[in-house]
Each structure stands twice: as structure tokens, then as C-alpha cells.
Chimera marker file (.cmm) of the C-alpha trace (Angstrom):
<marker_set name="trace">
<marker id="1" x="6.579" y="31.605" z="17.113" r="1" g="1" b="0" radius="0.5"/>
<marker id="2" x="4.723" y="30.334" z="20.179" r="1" g="1" b="0" radius="0.5"/>
<marker id="3" x="1.529" y="30.029" z="18.132" r="1" g="1" b="0" radius="0.5"/>
<marker id="4" x="3.164" y="27.446" z="15.877" r="1" g="1" b="0" radius="0.5"/>
<marker id="5" x="4.131" y="25.247" z="18.821" r="1" g="1" b="0" radius="0.5"/>
<marker id="6" x="0.661" y="25.589" z="20.327" r="1" g="1" b="0" radius="0.5"/>
<marker id="7" x="-0.929" y="24.593" z="17.000" r="1" g="1" b="0" radius="0.5"/>
<marker id="8" x="1.402" y="21.598" z="16.707" r="1" g="1" b="0" radius="0.5"/>
<marker id="9" x="0.626" y="20.508" z="20.277" r="1" g="1" b="0" radius="0.5"/>
<marker id="10" x="-3.127" y="20.849" z="19.681" r="1" g="1" b="0" radius="0.5"/>
<marker id="11" x="-2.842" y="18.863" z="16.470" r="1" g="1" b="0" radius="0.5"/>
<marker id="12" x="-0.947" y="16.048" z="18.190" r="1" g="1" b="0" radius="0.5"/>
<marker id="13" x="-3.469" y="15.973" z="21.024" r="1" g="1" b="0" radius="0.5"/>
<marker id="14" x="-6.308" y="15.674" z="18.501" r="1" g="1" b="0" radius="0.5"/>
<marker id="15" x="-4.472" y="12.887" z="16.694" r="1" g="1" b="0" radius="0.5"/>
<marker id="16" x="-4.030" y="11.003" z="19.967" r="1" g="1" b="0" radius="0.5"/>
<marker id="17" x="-7.738" y="11.439" z="20.784" r="1" g="1" b="0" radius="0.5"/>
<marker id="18" x="-8.786" y="10.108" z="17.369" r="1" g="1" b="0" radius="0.5"/>
<marker id="19" x="-6.371" y="7.178" z="17.609" r="1" g="1" b="0" radius="0.5"/>
<marker id="20" x="-8.028" y="6.086" z="20.857" r="1" g="1" b="0" radius="0.5"/>
<marker id="21" x="-11.400" y="6.058" z="19.036" r="1" g="1" b="0" radius="0.5"/>
<marker id="22" x="-10.120" y="3.834" z="16.219" r="1" g="1" b="0" radius="0.5"/>
<marker id="23" x="-10.979" y="0.150" z="16.202" r="1" g="1" b="0" radius="0.5"/>
<marker id="24" x="-7.883" y="-1.973" z="15.756" r="1" g="1" b="0" radius="0.5"/>
<marker id="25" x="-7.977" y="-5.445" z="14.148" r="1" g="1" b="0" radius="0.5"/>
<marker id="26" x="-7.369" y="-8.581" z="16.151" r="1" g="1" b="0" radius="0.5"/>
<marker id="27" x="-4.124" y="-10.481" z="15.555" r="1" g="1" b="0" radius="0.5"/>
<marker id="28" x="-5.820" y="-13.251" z="13.529" r="1" g="1" b="0" radius="0.5"/>
<marker id="29" x="-7.615" y="-10.729" z="11.310" r="1" g="1" b="0" radius="0.5"/>
<marker id="30" x="-4.429" y="-8.721" z="10.789" r="1" g="1" b="0" radius="0.5"/>
<marker id="31" x="-2.478" y="-11.821" z="9.741" r="1" g="1" b="0" radius="0.5"/>
<marker id="32" x="-5.172" y="-12.983" z="7.319" r="1" g="1" b="0" radius="0.5"/>
<marker id="33" x="-5.425" y="-9.554" z="5.685" r="1" g="1" b="0" radius="0.5"/>
<marker id="34" x="-1.636" y="-9.364" z="5.418" r="1" g="1" b="0" radius="0.5"/>
<marker id="35" x="-1.501" y="-12.764" z="3.714" r="1" g="1" b="0" radius="0.5"/>
<marker id="36" x="-4.279" y="-11.779" z="1.306" r="1" g="1" b="0" radius="0.5"/>
<marker id="37" x="-2.422" y="-8.555" z="0.459" r="1" g="1" b="0" radius="0.5"/>
<marker id="38" x="0.890" y="-10.346" z="-0.134" r="1" g="1" b="0" radius="0.5"/>
<marker id="39" x="-0.683" y="-13.060" z="-2.292" r="1" g="1" b="0" radius="0.5"/>
<marker id="40" x="-2.645" y="-10.511" z="-4.312" r="1" g="1" b="0" radius="0.5"/>
<marker id="41" x="0.473" y="-8.421" z="-4.845" r="1" g="1" b="0" radius="0.5"/>
<marker id="42" x="2.424" y="-11.476" z="-5.995" r="1" g="1" b="0" radius="0.5"/>
<marker id="43" x="-0.325" y="-12.541" z="-8.429" r="1" g="1" b="0" radius="0.5"/>
<marker id="44" x="-0.550" y="-9.019" z="-9.847" r="1" g="1" b="0" radius="0.5"/>
<marker id="45" x="3.242" y="-8.875" z="-10.234" r="1" g="1" b="0" radius="0.5"/>
<marker id="46" x="3.186" y="-12.190" z="-12.113" r="1" g="1" b="0" radius="0.5"/>
<marker id="47" x="0.427" y="-10.905" z="-14.388" r="1" g="1" b="0" radius="0.5"/>
<marker id="48" x="2.333" y="-7.709" z="-15.166" r="1" g="1" b="0" radius="0.5"/>
<marker id="49" x="5.524" y="-9.701" z="-15.777" r="1" g="1" b="0" radius="0.5"/>
<marker id="50" x="3.697" y="-12.044" z="-18.147" r="1" g="1" b="0" radius="0.5"/>
<marker id="51" x="2.010" y="-9.193" z="-19.996" r="1" g="1" b="0" radius="0.5"/>
<marker id="52" x="5.362" y="-7.430" z="-20.359" r="1" g="1" b="0" radius="0.5"/>
<marker id="53" x="6.968" y="-10.568" z="-21.775" r="1" g="1" b="0" radius="0.5"/>
<marker id="54" x="4.130" y="-11.074" z="-24.291" r="1" g="1" b="0" radius="0.5"/>
<marker id="55" x="4.198" y="-7.440" z="-25.411" r="1" g="1" b="0" radius="0.5"/>
<marker id="56" x="8.003" y="-7.575" z="-25.735" r="1" g="1" b="0" radius="0.5"/>
<marker id="57" x="7.777" y="-10.659" z="-27.942" r="1" g="1" b="0" radius="0.5"/>
<marker id="58" x="5.138" y="-9.053" z="-30.139" r="1" g="1" b="0" radius="0.5"/>
<marker id="59" x="7.223" y="-5.899" z="-30.528" r="1" g="1" b="0" radius="0.5"/>
<marker id="60" x="10.298" y="-8.014" z="-31.355" r="1" g="1" b="0" radius="0.5"/>
<marker id="61" x="8.324" y="-9.617" z="-34.197" r="1" g="1" b="0" radius="0.5"/>
<marker id="62" x="7.065" y="-6.246" z="-35.446" r="1" g="1" b="0" radius="0.5"/>
<marker id="63" x="10.400" y="-4.422" z="-35.047" r="1" g="1" b="0" radius="0.5"/>
<marker id="64" x="13.212" y="-6.990" z="-35.428" r="1" g="1" b="0" radius="0.5"/>
<marker id="65" x="16.761" y="-6.118" z="-34.585" r="1" g="1" b="0" radius="0.5"/>
<link id1="1" id2="2" r="1" g="1" b="0" radius="0.2"/>
<link id1="2" id2="3" r="1" g="1" b="0" radius="0.2"/>
<link id1="3" id2="4" r="1" g="1" b="0" radius="0.2"/>
<link id1="4" id2="5" r="1" g="1" b="0" radius="0.2"/>
<link id1="5" id2="6" r="1" g="1" b="0" radius="0.2"/>
<link id1="6" id2="7" r="1" g="1" b="0" radius="0.2"/>
<link id1="7" id2="8" r="1" g="1" b="0" radius="0.2"/>
<link id1="8" id2="9" r="1" g="1" b="0" radius="0.2"/>
<link id1="9" id2="10" r="1" g="1" b="0" radius="0.2"/>
<link id1="10" id2="11" r="1" g="1" b="0" radius="0.2"/>
<link id1="11" id2="12" r="1" g="1" b="0" radius="0.2"/>
<link id1="12" id2="13" r="1" g="1" b="0" radius="0.2"/>
<link id1="13" id2="14" r="1" g="1" b="0" radius="0.2"/>
<link id1="14" id2="15" r="1" g="1" b="0" radius="0.2"/>
<link id1="15" id2="16" r="1" g="1" b="0" radius="0.2"/>
<link id1="16" id2="17" r="1" g="1" b="0" radius="0.2"/>
<link id1="17" id2="18" r="1" g="1" b="0" radius="0.2"/>
<link id1="18" id2="19" r="1" g="1" b="0" radius="0.2"/>
<link id1="19" id2="20" r="1" g="1" b="0" radius="0.2"/>
<link id1="20" id2="21" r="1" g="1" b="0" radius="0.2"/>
<link id1="21" id2="22" r="1" g="1" b="0" radius="0.2"/>
<link id1="22" id2="23" r="1" g="1" b="0" radius="0.2"/>
<link id1="23" id2="24" r="1" g="1" b="0" radius="0.2"/>
<link id1="24" id2="25" r="1" g="1" b="0" radius="0.2"/>
<link id1="25" id2="26" r="1" g="1" b="0" radius="0.2"/>
<link id1="26" id2="27" r="1" g="1" b="0" radius="0.2"/>
<link id1="27" id2="28" r="1" g="1" b="0" radius="0.2"/>
<link id1="28" id2="29" r="1" g="1" b="0" radius="0.2"/>
<link id1="29" id2="30" r="1" g="1" b="0" radius="0.2"/>
<link id1="30" id2="31" r="1" g="1" b="0" radius="0.2"/>
<link id1="31" id2="32" r="1" g="1" b="0" radius="0.2"/>
<link id1="32" id2="33" r="1" g="1" b="0" radius="0.2"/>
<link id1="33" id2="34" r="1" g="1" b="0" radius="0.2"/>
<link id1="34" id2="35" r="1" g="1" b="0" radius="0.2"/>
<link id1="35" id2="36" r="1" g="1" b="0" radius="0.2"/>
<link id1="36" id2="37" r="1" g="1" b="0" radius="0.2"/>
<link id1="37" id2="38" r="1" g="1" b="0" radius="0.2"/>
<link id1="38" id2="39" r="1" g="1" b="0" radius="0.2"/>
<link id1="39" id2="40" r="1" g="1" b="0" radius="0.2"/>
<link id1="40" id2="41" r="1" g="1" b="0" radius="0.2"/>
<link id1="41" id2="42" r="1" g="1" b="0" radius="0.2"/>
<link id1="42" id2="43" r="1" g="1" b="0" radius="0.2"/>
<link id1="43" id2="44" r="1" g="1" b="0" radius="0.2"/>
<link id1="44" id2="45" r="1" g="1" b="0" radius="0.2"/>
<link id1="45" id2="46" r="1" g="1" b="0" radius="0.2"/>
<link id1="46" id2="47" r="1" g="1" b="0" radius="0.2"/>
<link id1="47" id2="48" r="1" g="1" b="0" radius="0.2"/>
<link id1="48" id2="49" r="1" g="1" b="0" radius="0.2"/>
<link id1="49" id2="50" r="1" g="1" b="0" radius="0.2"/>
<link id1="50" id2="51" r="1" g="1" b="0" radius="0.2"/>
<link id1="51" id2="52" r="1" g="1" b="0" radius="0.2"/>
<link id1="52" id2="53" r="1" g="1" b="0" radius="0.2"/>
<link id1="53" id2="54" r="1" g="1" b="0" radius="0.2"/>
<link id1="54" id2="55" r="1" g="1" b="0" radius="0.2"/>
<link id1="55" id2="56" r="1" g="1" b="0" radius="0.2"/>
<link id1="56" id2="57" r="1" g="1" b="0" radius="0.2"/>
<link id1="57" id2="58" r="1" g="1" b="0" radius="0.2"/>
<link id1="58" id2="59" r="1" g="1" b="0" radius="0.2"/>
<link id1="59" id2="60" r="1" g="1" b="0" radius="0.2"/>
<link id1="60" id2="61" r="1" g="1" b="0" radius="0.2"/>
<link id1="61" id2="62" r="1" g="1" b="0" radius="0.2"/>
<link id1="62" id2="63" r="1" g="1" b="0" radius="0.2"/>
<link id1="63" id2="64" r="1" g="1" b="0" radius="0.2"/>
<link id1="64" id2="65" r="1" g="1" b="0" radius="0.2"/>
</marker_set>
């Protein structure tokens, strides 16, 4: 049982070491990437919504009722 806790502790220590090596974005860069992600997600959602509406209309014409 002790081996499990030792392995977990070693893993967490390695994670902490790697996190210190990571390069973190500056605030301005983080905000700009967040905005780009949100806008892209919104545009993609609109595209999927539009495609769904078009396909639904086509299927309504093919299969009325």
C-alpha cells in the first residue's frame, strides 16, 4: 500500500517540475486567443445550425408529413 502513495507522490512531484518548465502566455496573448476561440466556436455553431435547417427543409420536401 505504501508503494502506491510513493508512486503518487513521485508523479505529482514530476508534474510540478514539468509545470515550472512550461511557458505561460502573457495576459494580452491569452485574451486574444480566447476571443479567437469564442468567435470561431460561434461561427461554427451558426454554420452547423444553418446546415441543419437546410437539410431539415430538404427532408421535409422529400418526406412530407
